[in-house]
C-alpha positions, 0 to 999 in steps of 0.5 A: 792687235792690228791697231797696236801694230799700226797706230793710224789704223782705225777700228772698223769693219775692215779692221775686223775682217783683217783680224779674222783673216789673220786669226784664220791664218794663224789657226791654219798654221797651227793645224798644219804643225799638228798634221806634221807632228801626227805624220811624224808619229805615224811614220815612226809607228810604221817603222817600229811595226816594220821591225816587229813581228805582228804575232809574237811582238819579237823582232822580224827576221830582217831586224834580227839580222840587222842588229845581229850583224852589228853585234857580230862586227862589234864582237870581232872588233873587240875580241868579245864572245858572242853566241846565237840560239835557234829554237822551235816548238816541238810538234806544233803541227800536232797542236794545230791539227788537234785544236786550230791555228789560233791555238798554235799561234797562242802557243808561239806567243807564249814561247816568245814571252817565256823566252824574253823572261829567260834572257837578258835585255841585251839579247836580241830575240826575233822570229826567223819564220813559222815557229822558228825563233832566233837569239843573238847573245853578245858578250856570251861564251859557249857555257853561258849560252848553253845555260841560258838555252837550258833556262829557256827550255825548262821555263817553256816546258813548265808553262802551258796555255788553256784552250779557249773552250776550257779543259786541261792546259796544253803543254809544249816543249822546244828544241834549241840549237846553239852556236858560239861565234868562231873565226870560221863564221863569215857573218851572222847568217853562217852562224845561224846556219850552224845553230840551225844544224844543231837544232836539227840534231836536237830534234832527231834526238827526240826534242825538248833538249839543247844541242850545240855545234860541238855537243848535246845536252838533254833533259 
């Protein structure tokens, strides 16, 4: 290759040594490109993992709020409806006390999975903290949000998990608070607070039910 590039260069030990140096240089450049590619993938993985809750695989609270704020802004700009749900597992502490924290984690993962199945791909689902989950539903009127919440609630109630040591399935339910976006909601956090207040009402009424900022619907 060197002789072709420089016709006056004779083949010999020096040319062979120079060729080895050039080959090593090209190999080093290729290795550097591979390292850069791996670094880019690693950074992308870190960013992705930073947006996902490790236990449930749902969005983190920060990611839910980030996407939710954008959806609220779009809804206001276009005059479109939007609603949020806030839900948690009824009496999850009793499950942890009877079995262990690992069983409680499995319950939460199951609820997250059932929730994703019951909702649309356009809905943003995230973990707000502990056993509380949140959903931002764009282009959704109050009636549609209530129907989706009931669908999710009944799906969870029909499901269950089996303890690691065997035995009967562990059944569990969820309570859900729902709030549609109104002109009084300054931002997504205000909307989440109203939905959370509805969730508290559902809990006080006995759980395993959906409550809205303007009313309540039970099992």
